[in-house]
C-alpha positions in Angstrom: 137.7 109.8 95.0 134.2 109.3 93.6 131.5 111.4 95.0 129.6 109.6 97.8 126.2 110.7 96.4 127.0 109.1 93.1 128.0 105.9 94.7 124.9 105.7 96.8 122.7 106.4 93.8 124.4 103.9 91.7 124.3 101.2 94.4 120.5 101.6 94.7 120.2 101.3 90.9 122.4 98.3 90.7 121.2 96.4 93.8 117.7 97.5 94.4 116.9 98.5 90.8 115.4 101.8 91.9 116.3 105.5 91.7 116.3 107.2 95.1 115.0 110.8 95.5 118.0 113.1 95.4 116.9 114.7 98.8 117.3 111.3 100.5 120.7 110.7 98.8 121.8 114.1 100.1 120.8 113.1 103.7 122.6 109.7 103.4 125.9 110.9 102.0 127.1 112.6 105.2 126.3 109.5 107.1 128.5 107.4 104.8 131.3 110.0 104.8 131.2 110.4 108.6 131.4 106.6 109.0 134.4 106.4 106.7 136.2 109.3 108.6 135.5 107.7 112.0 136.6 104.2 110.9 139.6 105.2 108.8 142.7 103.6 110.3 140.9 102.4 113.4 139.5 99.1 112.1 141.7 96.1 111.6 139.7 93.7 109.4 142.2 90.9 110.2 140.5 90.5 113.6 137.0 89.5 114.7 136.7 92.7 116.7 137.4 94.8 113.5 134.7 92.9 111.6 132.2 93.3 114.5 132.9 97.1 114.6 132.3 97.3 110.8 129.1 95.3 111.2 127.8 97.6 113.9 128.6 100.6 111.8 126.8 99.2 108.8 123.8 98.3 110.8 123.7 101.8 112.3 123.8 103.2 108.8 120.9 101.0 107.8 118.8 102.1 110.8 119.7 105.8 110.1 118.8 105.4 106.4 115.4 103.9 107.4 114.9 106.9 109.8 115.6 109.5 107.0 113.1 108.0 104.7 114.2 104.7 103.2 111.0 102.9 104.1 108.1 101.7 101.9 106.2 105.0 102.1 109.2 106.7 100.4 110.0 104.0 97.9 109.2 104.5 94.2 106.4 102.4 92.7 108.5 101.2 89.8 112.1 100.1 89.3 114.6 101.5 86.8 113.2 99.3 84.0 109.7 100.7 84.6 108.4 97.5 86.2 106.2 97.6 89.3 108.0 96.9 92.5 106.3 94.0 94.2 106.6 93.1 97.9 106.1 89.6 99.3 103.1 89.8 101.7 102.8 86.1 102.4 104.4 82.8 101.3 102.8 82.9 97.8 101.4 86.5 97.4 103.3 89.4 95.9 101.6 92.9 96.1 102.7 96.1 94.3 104.3 98.6 96.7 101.7 101.2 95.6 99.0 99.0 97.2 100.9 98.8 100.4 101.3 102.6 100.4 97.5 102.9 100.2 97.0 100.7 103.3 95.3 102.7 106.1 93.9 100.2 108.6 94.4 96.6 109.4 92.3 94.7 112.0 93.7 91.4 113.3 92.1 88.6 115.3 93.6 87.3 118.5 95.8 85.0 116.6 97.3 87.8 114.5 95.4 86.9 111.3 94.1 89.8 109.2 90.3 90.2 109.4 89.7 93.6 107.8 91.8 95.9 105.7 91.0 99.5 104.6 92.8 101.2 101.8 93.0 104.9 100.8 91.1 105.6 97.6 93.3 105.8 94.6 94.1 109.1 93.0 92.1 108.1 89.9 89.1 107.4 92.2 89.6 110.8 93.9 89.7 112.6 90.6 86.6 110.9 89.3 84.7 111.7 92.5 85.9 115.3 92.3 84.8 115.6 88.6 81.4 114.0 89.4 80.9 116.5 92.3 81.8 119.5 90.1 79.3 118.3 87.4 76.6 117.8 90.0 77.2 121.4 91.3 77.0 122.8 87.7 73.8 120.8 87.0 72.2 122.1 90.2 73.3 125.7 89.5 72.4 125.9 85.8 69.9 123.1 84.8 68.2 122.7 88.2 66.9 126.3 88.1 66.0 126.2 84.4 64.2 122.9 84.7 62.1 124.5 87.5 61.4 127.6 85.3 60.4 125.5 82.3 58.1 123.4 84.4 56.6 126.6 85.9 56.3 128.2 82.5 54.4 125.3 81.1 51.9 125.3 83.9 51.1 129.0 83.5 50.8 128.8 79.7 
């Protein structure tokens, strides 16, 4: 029989068009294998009870998968074609998942409408700020002292 990990990985590529982190696949595989072992021979899909048991088992797997990391914070930013993964945030607005991952605070009014949203700074912004701070420190250390010396030297000369 085909390896469960391969099947899980391939199903995500085919259906969700994204590659799942191998660590998450490793956590999900025993859940699928355990479900198959428990249900093997005990479900009669010709009855409504059998279908309900299968539905309960699949919903349990979905909840377990969410708990082990299949949520927006662990989703990749791009699909297998390299296109950004977009999420519908309202009737007519799609937002890239990377934007949703950077969401840190949402303030709503009494009717549940969003009033204020704060996002985490992007990595690019963090890097630029870090470089600017390093350059300021270097400027203070090297040129700040020499500017003072040159100014002092001109006054005494």
